[in-house]
C-alpha positions as CSV (number, residue, x, y, z in Angstrom):
1,X,13.1,4.9,-11.8
2,X,11.2,7.5,-13.8
3,X,7.6,8.4,-13.0
4,X,5.3,9.2,-15.9
5,X,2.0,11.0,-15.6
6,X,-0.2,9.9,-18.5
7,X,-3.7,10.0,-19.8
8,X,-5.8,9.1,-22.8
9,X,-4.2,12.0,-24.8
10,X,-0.6,11.0,-24.1
11,X,1.7,9.9,-26.9
12,X,3.4,6.6,-27.0
13,X,6.4,6.9,-24.5
14,X,8.0,3.7,-25.8
15,X,8.3,3.7,-29.6
16,X,10.8,0.8,-29.4
17,X,8.6,-1.2,-27.0
18,X,8.6,-2.2,-23.4
19,X,7.9,-5.0,-20.9
20,X,4.9,-4.2,-18.8
21,X,2.8,-5.2,-15.9
22,X,-0.4,-3.4,-14.8
23,X,-2.8,-3.1,-11.9
24,X,-3.7,-1.0,-8.9
25,X,-0.9,-2.5,-6.8
26,X,-2.5,-1.5,-3.5
27,X,-0.1,-2.5,-0.7
28,X,2.7,-3.7,-3.0
29,X,2.7,-7.1,-1.3
30,X,4.7,-10.3,-2.0
31,X,2.5,-11.2,-5.0
32,X,3.1,-7.8,-6.5
33,X,6.8,-8.2,-5.8
34,X,6.9,-11.4,-7.8
35,X,5.2,-9.7,-10.8
36,X,7.7,-6.8,-10.7
37,X,10.7,-9.1,-10.5
38,X,9.4,-11.0,-13.5
39,X,8.9,-7.8,-15.5
40,X,12.3,-6.5,-14.7
41,X,14.0,-9.9,-15.5
42,X,12.2,-10.2,-18.9
43,X,13.0,-6.5,-19.7
44,X,16.7,-7.2,-19.2
45,X,16.5,-10.3,-21.4
46,X,14.8,-8.4,-24.2
47,X,16.8,-5.3,-23.6
48,X,13.6,-3.3,-23.1
49,X,12.5,-0.9,-20.3
50,X,10.4,-2.5,-17.5
51,X,7.2,-0.6,-16.8
52,X,4.5,-0.7,-14.2
53,X,1.2,0.7,-15.5
54,X,-0.9,1.7,-12.5
55,X,-3.8,4.2,-12.0
56,X,-4.8,7.4,-10.4
57,X,-7.1,7.7,-8.7
58,X,-7.9,4.2,-7.5
59,X,-10.4,2.8,-10.0
60,X,-12.9,2.1,-7.2
61,X,-13.2,5.9,-6.6
62,X,-14.4,6.3,-10.2
63,X,-16.5,3.1,-10.5
64,X,-18.1,3.2,-7.0
65,X,-17.7,6.7,-5.7
66,X,-20.2,6.2,-2.9
67,X,-18.3,3.2,-1.5
68,X,-15.2,3.8,0.6
69,X,-12.4,1.3,0.1
70,X,-9.6,1.9,2.7
71,X,-6.3,1.7,0.9
72,X,-3.1,0.1,2.2
73,X,-1.0,2.6,0.1
74,X,-2.3,5.9,-1.1
75,X,-1.4,7.0,-4.6
76,X,2.0,8.7,-4.0
77,X,2.9,6.4,-1.1
78,X,3.6,3.7,-3.7
79,X,6.4,5.5,-5.4
80,X,9.2,5.2,-2.7
81,X,8.2,1.5,-2.2
82,X,8.4,0.8,-5.9
83,X,11.8,2.5,-6.2
84,X,13.4,-0.3,-4.3
85,X,12.6,-2.9,-6.9
86,X,14.7,-1.5,-9.8
87,X,11.9,-0.8,-12.3
88,X,12.7,1.6,-15.1
89,X,9.3,3.3,-15.2
90,X,6.2,3.7,-13.2
91,X,3.3,5.1,-15.3
92,X,0.5,6.8,-13.3
93,X,-2.3,6.7,-15.8
94,X,-5.4,8.8,-15.2
95,X,-8.4,6.5,-14.5
96,X,-11.7,7.9,-15.7
97,X,-15.0,6.8,-17.2
98,X,-13.5,6.9,-20.7
99,X,-10.9,4.4,-19.8
100,X,-13.3,2.3,-17.7
101,X,-15.7,1.6,-20.5
102,X,-13.1,0.4,-23.0
103,X,-13.8,-3.1,-24.3
104,X,-10.8,-5.4,-23.6
105,X,-9.6,-5.4,-27.2
106,X,-9.9,-1.6,-27.4
107,X,-7.9,-1.3,-24.2
108,X,-5.2,-3.6,-25.7
109,X,-5.1,-1.7,-29.0
110,X,-5.4,1.9,-27.6
111,X,-3.5,1.6,-24.3
112,X,-1.2,-1.3,-24.1
113,X,-0.1,-1.2,-27.8
114,X,-1.0,2.4,-28.6
115,X,0.4,4.2,-25.5
116,X,3.1,1.7,-24.5
117,X,4.1,-0.4,-27.5
118,X,4.3,-3.5,-25.4
119,X,6.5,-6.4,-26.6
120,X,5.7,-8.5,-23.5
121,X,3.2,-8.3,-20.6
122,X,3.2,-10.1,-17.3
123,X,0.0,-10.3,-15.4
124,X,-1.3,-12.1,-12.3
125,X,-3.4,-15.3,-12.5
126,X,-6.5,-13.3,-11.4
127,X,-5.8,-10.1,-13.3
128,X,-8.7,-8.4,-15.0
129,X,-9.1,-5.2,-17.1
130,X,-11.4,-3.4,-19.5
131,X,-15.2,-2.9,-19.3
132,X,-16.8,-4.9,-16.5
133,X,-13.4,-6.6,-16.0
134,X,-14.0,-8.7,-19.1
135,X,-10.3,-8.8,-20.0
136,X,-7.9,-11.3,-18.4
137,X,-4.8,-13.4,-19.0
138,X,-6.7,-15.8,-21.3
139,X,-7.9,-12.9,-23.4
140,X,-4.3,-11.5,-23.7
141,X,-3.2,-15.0,-24.9
142,X,-6.0,-14.9,-27.5
143,X,-4.9,-11.6,-29.1
144,X,-1.2,-11.6,-28.5
145,X,-0.2,-12.8,-32.0
146,X,-2.4,-10.3,-33.7
147,X,-0.8,-7.4,-31.8
148,X,2.7,-8.8,-31.6
149,X,3.5,-9.3,-27.9
150,X,4.2,-12.2,-25.6
151,X,2.2,-13.0,-22.4
152,X,3.3,-14.4,-19.1
153,X,0.7,-15.3,-16.5
154,X,2.2,-15.3,-13.0
155,X,0.9,-17.9,-10.6
156,X,-0.1,-16.8,-7.1
157,X,2.4,-16.4,-4.3
158,X,1.2,-18.5,-1.4
159,X,1.3,-17.7,2.4
160,X,-0.2,-20.2,4.9
161,X,-1.7,-22.2,2.0
162,X,-3.6,-19.2,0.5
163,X,-2.8,-16.7,-2.2
164,X,-1.5,-13.4,-1.2
165,X,-3.7,-10.5,-2.5
166,X,-4.6,-7.0,-1.3
167,X,-8.0,-7.9,0.0
168,X,-6.6,-10.6,2.2
169,X,-4.1,-8.1,3.7
170,X,-6.9,-5.6,4.3
171,X,-9.0,-8.3,5.9
172,X,-6.1,-9.3,8.3
173,X,-5.5,-5.7,9.2
174,X,-9.2,-5.3,10.2
175,X,-9.4,-8.6,12.0
176,X,-6.3,-8.0,14.1
177,X,-4.1,-10.5,12.3
178,X,-1.4,-7.9,12.0
179,X,1.5,-10.2,11.9
180,X,0.1,-12.1,8.9
181,X,-0.6,-8.8,7.1
182,X,2.9,-7.4,7.5
183,X,4.4,-10.7,6.5
184,X,2.5,-10.5,3.2
185,X,3.6,-6.8,2.8
186,X,7.2,-7.8,3.7
187,X,7.7,-4.5,5.6
188,X,6.2,-2.4,8.4
189,X,2.9,-0.8,7.7
190,X,3.3,3.0,7.3
191,X,0.6,5.4,8.4
192,X,1.4,9.1,7.8
193,X,-0.6,12.1,9.0
194,X,-0.7,15.4,10.8
195,X,-0.2,15.7,14.5
196,X,-3.4,17.2,16.1
197,X,-4.5,18.1,19.6
198,X,-6.1,15.3,21.6
199,X,-7.6,14.9,25.1
200,X,-4.3,15.0,27.0
201,X,-4.9,11.7,28.8
202,X,-1.5,10.2,28.1
203,X,0.3,13.2,29.5
204,X,-1.7,12.9,32.8
205,X,-0.5,9.3,33.1
206,X,3.1,10.2,32.5
207,X,3.1,9.0,28.9
208,X,2.6,12.1,26.7
209,X,1.5,11.1,23.2
210,X,1.2,12.6,19.7
211,X,-2.2,12.2,18.1
212,X,-2.2,11.6,14.4
213,X,-5.0,12.3,11.9
214,X,-4.3,10.2,8.7
215,X,-5.8,10.6,5.2
216,X,-9.5,9.7,5.1
217,X,-8.8,6.9,2.5
218,X,-6.0,5.3,4.6
219,X,-6.7,1.9,6.1
220,X,-6.4,2.0,9.9
221,X,-5.8,-1.4,11.5
222,X,-8.0,-2.9,14.3
223,X,-8.1,-1.1,17.6
224,X,-5.4,-2.1,20.1
225,X,-1.8,-1.6,21.1
226,X,1.1,-1.7,18.6
227,X,4.9,-1.4,18.5
228,X,5.8,1.4,16.1
229,X,8.5,3.8,15.1
230,X,8.0,7.5,14.3
231,X,10.2,9.5,11.9
232,X,11.1,13.0,13.2
233,X,13.5,15.2,11.3
234,X,14.8,12.2,9.5
235,X,15.5,10.1,12.6
236,X,13.4,7.1,13.7
237,X,12.2,6.9,17.4
238,X,10.7,3.8,18.9
239,X,7.2,4.2,20.4
240,X,4.0,2.6,21.7
241,X,1.0,3.2,19.5
242,X,-2.7,2.9,20.4
243,X,-5.7,2.8,18.1
244,X,-9.0,3.5,19.7
245,X,-12.4,2.3,18.6
246,X,-13.4,6.0,18.8
247,X,-11.5,7.8,16.0
248,X,-13.6,11.0,15.9
249,X,-10.7,13.3,16.8
250,X,-7.7,11.4,15.6
251,X,-6.8,8.0,14.1
252,X,-3.9,6.9,16.3
253,X,-1.8,8.1,19.2
254,X,1.8,7.3,19.9
255,X,3.9,7.6,23.0
256,X,7.4,8.2,21.6
257,X,10.2,6.7,23.7
258,X,13.2,8.9,24.4
259,X,11.9,12.0,22.7
260,X,10.6,15.4,24.0
261,X,9.3,18.2,21.9
262,X,6.3,19.9,20.4
263,X,5.1,18.2,17.2
264,X,1.7,19.9,16.8
265,X,0.8,20.4,13.2
266,X,3.8,18.5,12.0
267,X,3.4,15.8,9.3
268,X,4.9,12.5,10.6
269,X,5.5,8.9,9.3
270,X,4.6,6.1,11.7
271,X,5.9,2.6,10.8
272,X,3.8,0.0,12.6
273,X,5.8,-3.1,13.3
274,X,3.7,-5.4,15.5
275,X,0.4,-5.7,17.3
276,X,0.8,-6.6,21.0
277,X,-2.8,-6.7,22.4
278,X,-6.4,-5.7,22.1
279,X,-7.7,-2.6,23.8
280,X,-8.7,-3.1,27.4
281,X,-11.1,-1.0,29.6
282,X,-9.7,-0.2,33.0
283,X,-11.5,0.8,36.2
284,X,-8.9,3.4,37.2
285,X,-6.0,5.5,35.9
286,X,-3.7,3.6,38.2
287,X,-4.5,0.3,36.5
288,X,-4.1,1.9,33.1
289,X,-0.7,3.4,34.0
290,X,0.5,0.0,35.3
291,X,-0.6,-1.7,32.0
292,X,1.1,1.0,29.9
293,X,4.4,0.4,31.8
294,X,4.1,-3.3,31.0
295,X,3.3,-2.5,27.4
296,X,6.4,-0.2,27.1
297,X,8.7,-2.9,28.4
298,X,7.3,-5.5,25.9
299,X,7.4,-3.1,23.0
300,X,11.0,-1.9,23.7
301,X,11.9,-5.6,23.5
302,X,10.1,-6.1,20.2
303,X,11.7,-3.1,18.6
304,X,15.2,-3.8,19.8
305,X,15.0,-7.1,17.9
306,X,13.8,-5.6,14.6
């Protein structure tokens, strides 16, 4: 898979045409996976490269800069996930006000045809584009003959009788429905960040932890206890993760099983596998230590089976 960095001044990278899908693809969930599979399949049938056109930064950061939208996957986090699908190209297109104000037909003419030479496009049932999101699948159907491309509108992927989409995954993360969220993602939820100094409470209880500060735009799930794995020097170690309601110093802390060492200032990946319970307030450190021991036993069992 080749990654292209494009903008409004870029030339057409596909003079012979391509099969394309587009969108922000935050989370790269089961619905996104179906779109990518369709694009790759149609590309093979037409003997044309398959392309995902996505944007940097996230359009919301340009359109609503004062509003924070926590992201499931930060910009570059999407690349290693997308590599697993077998796409030929991912085009990271610079999103700016010039792009945002294009009328739908101008977007089709200047971007989809002018920059990508599309011969076929696959979009989701609820996909929108162009100024004020006035473009959609029906609009593409309307202009396809004039510009010489075919359109496929992908129907929703359903989970528990509702469509899978990024806002639903985010909502489940915030509400503590973590099992539902990772089912829709079809993988553990990764949070990466820098190990910072904390309060040292875990060490006092016999469970030293690493405290991780994630990127400010990364979605952090609801407070509570989680089963997780931490990547250190290329190896994955099981661990018990806690997210506090107070994230003023760090975003999460992990007691890493079967590991000893100084990780301060290191950048680590944490793959969150399951949520085991809400946070509980304890009257004493002894009660807390006893609960942590119970949590460890449960979490070791969960991670041994996954």
